[in-house]
C-alpha positions as CSV (number, residue, x, y, z in Angstrom):
1,X,0.0,0.0,0.0
2,X,1.0,3.6,-0.2
3,X,3.3,4.9,2.5
4,X,1.5,6.5,5.4
5,X,4.6,6.6,7.6
6,X,4.3,10.4,7.6
7,X,1.2,9.9,9.9
8,X,3.3,7.9,12.4
9,X,5.9,10.7,12.4
10,X,3.1,13.2,13.2
11,X,1.9,11.0,16.1
12,X,5.4,10.7,17.5
13,X,6.1,14.4,17.0
14,X,2.9,15.4,18.9
15,X,3.8,12.9,21.6
16,X,6.9,15.0,22.3
17,X,4.5,17.7,23.7
18,X,1.4,15.8,24.7
19,X,2.0,13.2,27.4
20,X,0.1,9.9,26.9
21,X,-3.2,10.1,25.0
22,X,-1.8,8.3,22.0
23,X,-5.2,6.9,21.2
24,X,-6.6,10.5,21.1
25,X,-3.8,11.7,18.9
26,X,-4.5,8.7,16.6
27,X,-8.2,9.7,16.4
28,X,-7.1,13.2,15.4
29,X,-5.2,11.7,12.5
30,X,-8.2,9.5,11.6
31,X,-10.3,12.6,11.3
32,X,-7.6,14.5,9.4
33,X,-7.1,11.7,6.9
34,X,-10.9,11.2,6.7
35,X,-11.2,14.9,5.6
36,X,-13.4,15.5,8.7
37,X,-13.5,17.5,11.9
38,X,-13.4,16.7,15.6
39,X,-15.6,17.8,18.5
40,X,-13.8,17.5,21.9
41,X,-16.0,17.5,25.0
42,X,-14.0,17.8,28.2
43,X,-13.2,20.1,31.1
44,X,-10.8,23.0,30.7
45,X,-7.1,22.6,31.3
46,X,-6.5,19.2,29.7
47,X,-4.5,20.5,26.8
48,X,-7.0,20.6,23.9
49,X,-5.6,23.8,22.4
50,X,-2.0,22.6,23.0
51,X,-3.0,19.4,21.1
52,X,-4.3,21.4,18.1
53,X,-1.2,23.6,18.0
54,X,1.0,20.6,18.1
55,X,-0.8,19.1,15.2
56,X,-0.6,22.3,13.2
57,X,3.1,22.6,13.8
58,X,3.7,18.9,12.9
59,X,2.1,19.3,9.5
60,X,3.7,22.6,8.8
61,X,0.4,24.3,8.7
62,X,-1.2,27.5,10.0
63,X,-3.1,27.6,13.3
64,X,-5.9,29.9,14.5
65,X,-8.0,29.9,17.6
66,X,-11.4,31.5,18.2
67,X,-12.9,31.9,21.7
68,X,-16.6,31.5,21.2
69,X,-18.7,34.0,23.3
70,X,-22.3,35.1,23.2
71,X,-21.4,38.3,21.3
72,X,-19.4,36.7,18.6
73,X,-20.6,37.5,15.1
74,X,-20.4,35.3,12.0
75,X,-18.1,37.9,10.4
76,X,-15.7,37.4,13.3
77,X,-15.1,33.9,11.9
78,X,-15.6,34.1,8.2
79,X,-14.1,37.6,7.6
80,X,-15.6,40.7,6.0
81,X,-15.1,43.2,3.2
82,X,-13.3,46.5,3.9
83,X,-13.7,49.5,1.7
84,X,-10.3,50.8,0.3
85,X,-10.5,54.5,-0.2
86,X,-7.5,54.6,-2.5
87,X,-8.8,52.0,-5.0
88,X,-12.5,52.7,-4.4
89,X,-13.1,48.9,-4.0
90,X,-14.0,46.5,-1.2
91,X,-11.2,44.2,-0.2
92,X,-11.9,40.9,1.5
93,X,-10.3,40.7,5.0
94,X,-10.1,37.0,5.8
95,X,-11.2,35.7,9.2
96,X,-9.6,33.1,11.4
97,X,-11.4,30.4,9.4
98,X,-8.7,30.9,6.7
99,X,-6.2,28.5,8.2
100,X,-5.2,24.8,8.2
101,X,-6.1,24.1,11.8
102,X,-8.9,26.0,13.6
103,X,-9.7,25.6,17.2
104,X,-13.3,26.7,17.9
105,X,-13.1,27.0,21.7
106,X,-16.3,26.5,23.7
107,X,-18.3,26.4,20.6
108,X,-21.6,26.0,22.5
109,X,-21.2,29.4,24.2
110,X,-22.2,31.4,21.1
111,X,-25.5,31.9,19.5
112,X,-26.8,29.4,16.9
113,X,-26.4,31.9,14.0
114,X,-22.7,32.2,14.6
115,X,-22.4,28.4,15.1
116,X,-24.1,28.0,11.8
117,X,-21.6,30.3,10.1
118,X,-19.1,27.4,10.4
119,X,-21.3,25.0,8.5
120,X,-20.3,26.1,5.0
121,X,-16.7,26.2,5.9
122,X,-16.7,22.7,7.5
123,X,-18.7,21.1,4.7
124,X,-17.6,23.0,1.6
125,X,-14.2,24.2,2.6
126,X,-15.1,27.7,1.5
127,X,-16.7,30.9,2.9
128,X,-19.1,33.3,1.1
129,X,-19.0,37.0,2.0
130,X,-21.3,39.4,0.3
131,X,-22.0,36.9,-2.5
132,X,-18.4,36.1,-3.3
133,X,-16.9,32.7,-2.5
134,X,-13.4,32.3,-1.0
135,X,-11.7,28.9,-1.0
136,X,-10.1,27.9,2.3
137,X,-6.5,26.5,2.6
138,X,-6.1,22.8,2.3
139,X,-6.1,20.8,4.5
140,X,-8.8,22.5,6.6
141,X,-9.4,20.9,10.0
142,X,-11.7,22.2,12.7
143,X,-11.2,21.0,16.3
144,X,-14.1,22.4,18.3
145,X,-14.3,22.1,22.1
146,X,-17.2,22.3,24.5
147,X,-17.5,22.1,28.3
148,X,-19.8,19.4,29.6
149,X,-20.1,20.9,33.1
150,X,-21.0,24.6,32.6
151,X,-24.6,24.6,31.3
152,X,-25.5,28.1,32.1
153,X,-25.1,30.5,29.2
154,X,-24.6,27.7,26.6
155,X,-26.4,27.1,23.4
156,X,-26.4,23.3,22.6
157,X,-25.2,22.6,19.1
158,X,-28.1,21.8,16.7
159,X,-28.2,18.3,15.1
160,X,-27.3,19.7,11.7
161,X,-24.0,21.0,13.1
162,X,-23.2,18.0,15.3
163,X,-23.6,15.9,12.1
164,X,-20.8,17.8,10.5
165,X,-18.2,16.5,13.0
166,X,-16.7,13.3,11.8
167,X,-15.7,12.3,15.4
168,X,-16.6,13.3,18.9
169,X,-13.9,12.3,21.4
170,X,-12.9,12.9,25.0
171,X,-9.4,13.7,26.2
172,X,-9.8,12.6,29.8
173,X,-7.7,13.3,32.8
174,X,-4.1,11.9,32.8
175,X,-3.3,9.1,35.2
176,X,-0.8,9.7,38.1
177,X,2.3,8.8,36.2
178,X,1.3,10.8,33.2
179,X,0.6,13.9,35.4
180,X,4.1,13.6,36.9
181,X,5.5,13.3,33.4
182,X,3.7,16.5,32.5
183,X,5.3,18.3,35.4
184,X,8.7,17.1,34.4
185,X,8.3,17.9,30.7
186,X,7.1,21.5,31.4
187,X,9.2,22.3,34.5
188,X,11.9,24.3,32.7
189,X,10.4,25.2,29.3
190,X,7.4,24.7,27.0
191,X,8.3,22.0,24.4
192,X,5.8,23.4,21.8
193,X,8.0,26.3,20.4
194,X,10.8,23.8,19.7
195,X,8.4,21.4,17.8
196,X,9.4,21.3,14.1
197,X,7.3,20.1,11.1
198,X,7.7,16.5,10.0
199,X,5.6,16.9,6.9
200,X,3.8,19.6,4.8
201,X,0.2,20.5,4.3
202,X,0.4,19.3,0.6
203,X,1.4,15.8,1.9
204,X,-1.7,15.6,4.0
205,X,-3.9,16.5,1.1
206,X,-2.2,13.8,-1.0
207,X,-2.7,11.2,1.8
208,X,-6.4,12.2,2.0
209,X,-6.8,11.3,-1.6
210,X,-4.9,8.0,-1.2
211,X,-7.0,7.1,1.7
212,X,-10.0,6.9,-0.5
213,X,-8.5,3.9,-2.3
214,X,-8.4,1.8,0.9
215,X,-10.6,-1.3,0.2
216,X,-13.9,-1.5,2.0
217,X,-15.2,-4.9,1.1
218,X,-18.9,-5.7,0.5
219,X,-19.2,-7.5,3.9
220,X,-17.8,-4.5,5.7
221,X,-20.1,-2.2,3.8
222,X,-23.0,-4.4,4.9
223,X,-21.8,-4.3,8.5
224,X,-21.6,-0.5,8.5
225,X,-25.1,-0.3,6.9
226,X,-26.6,-2.7,9.4
227,X,-25.2,-0.8,12.4
228,X,-26.4,2.5,11.1
229,X,-29.8,1.2,10.1
230,X,-30.3,-0.4,13.5
231,X,-30.0,3.0,15.1
232,X,-33.1,4.3,13.2
233,X,-35.5,1.7,14.5
234,X,-34.2,1.5,18.1
235,X,-37.0,2.2,20.6
236,X,-34.7,4.3,22.9
237,X,-33.9,6.7,20.1
238,X,-35.9,9.5,18.6
239,X,-33.6,9.9,15.6
240,X,-30.9,7.5,14.4
241,X,-27.8,8.2,12.3
242,X,-28.2,9.5,8.7
243,X,-26.3,8.3,5.6
244,X,-23.7,10.9,6.5
245,X,-23.0,8.7,9.5
246,X,-22.5,5.7,7.3
247,X,-20.1,7.6,5.1
248,X,-18.3,8.9,8.1
249,X,-17.9,5.4,9.5
250,X,-16.5,4.2,6.2
251,X,-14.1,7.1,5.8
252,X,-12.9,6.7,9.4
253,X,-12.4,3.0,8.9
254,X,-10.3,3.7,5.8
255,X,-8.1,6.2,7.7
256,X,-7.6,3.9,10.7
257,X,-6.7,1.0,8.4
258,X,-4.1,3.2,6.7
259,X,-2.6,4.3,10.0
260,X,-2.3,0.7,11.0
261,X,-0.5,-0.3,7.8
262,X,-3.4,-2.0,5.9
263,X,-4.9,-1.4,2.5
264,X,-8.3,-2.8,3.6
265,X,-10.8,-2.2,6.4
266,X,-11.6,-4.8,9.0
267,X,-14.9,-5.2,10.9
268,X,-12.9,-4.5,14.1
269,X,-12.0,-1.1,12.7
270,X,-15.7,-0.3,12.4
271,X,-16.5,-1.6,15.9
272,X,-13.6,0.5,17.4
273,X,-14.8,3.7,15.6
274,X,-18.6,3.3,15.9
275,X,-18.8,5.2,19.2
276,X,-16.8,8.2,18.2
277,X,-18.4,8.4,14.8
278,X,-22.0,7.7,15.6
279,X,-22.9,8.4,19.2
280,X,-23.1,12.2,18.8
281,X,-25.5,11.8,15.9
282,X,-28.1,9.9,17.9
283,X,-31.0,11.7,19.6
284,X,-32.4,9.9,22.7
285,X,-36.1,10.0,23.4
286,X,-37.0,12.3,26.2
287,X,-38.2,9.6,28.5
288,X,-35.0,7.7,28.0
289,X,-32.9,10.7,28.7
290,X,-34.8,11.5,31.9
291,X,-34.1,7.9,33.0
292,X,-30.4,8.7,32.7
293,X,-29.9,6.8,29.4
294,X,-27.0,7.6,27.2
295,X,-26.6,7.3,23.4
296,X,-23.3,5.6,23.9
297,X,-24.9,2.8,25.8
298,X,-27.7,2.3,23.3
299,X,-25.0,2.2,20.5
300,X,-23.0,-0.4,22.4
301,X,-26.0,-2.6,22.7
302,X,-26.7,-2.2,19.0
303,X,-23.2,-3.2,18.1
304,X,-23.3,-6.3,20.4
305,X,-26.4,-7.5,18.5
306,X,-24.9,-7.2,15.1
307,X,-23.2,-10.3,13.7
308,X,-19.6,-9.5,12.8
309,X,-18.6,-10.6,9.3
310,X,-15.5,-12.9,8.9
311,X,-12.9,-11.2,6.8
312,X,-9.6,-12.7,5.8
313,X,-6.7,-10.3,5.2
């Protein structure tokens, strides 16, 4: 298969800054190769922004961060036109969305109209200002964060926007040894400024195209379809996953297979990725939610009930 060793170099490079969390770093690469975006839900202070900066430095790309607040306007993200008195023309002033890696910090703290301004960028890789379309840099990767604790003053992301995120993952607290390693690593200096690129943005775009050629056999396609379709008829769910969820699971499976040195997707890849890809796309029924039910638990039960196809490598 084509050489995806650049991705392993990126993982190792990020690990020079981020202690542990190799599985989370791998998931970021899955989303990046899958040409998708990531939603990180966790408490503040766990290194989400540091993780995104490390990724941007590792791929030699640009990085921007937007702190989402209730008074943030769509133009604060997409940019706006400025009148130039000398030329007598309006000139487009690009916003922070014109970057390779964008961190949308606490995305659920801004109004839905501003949240929606990201939709075109995330889906089409472009922004439209005053009727004129501007193409975004490639690759374009959004890592949005939201705090699961502070509910006051937040605006839950609508289903349409949640569906635009390929993966939803959790960083989680470090264990005791990892936290001691963090103290040692950052005791004298921040390792981030010394982090050098190990690849270039153009290489990532090329790998995104090569990833599409990773084989997804008919049995694996059927396995993906059966899992997704089972979410639509589950009695605990008001809404199941859409075909975008099926496509997301396939793309993620291809990316994970490439990272693990295979040119074909295994059913185990799909089982491993089903939670991060599908859980945030499922809407529980109100009575189930009031009983303390979770979409993740419903999905786990669905996966347990699906027969796993036998695939020989």
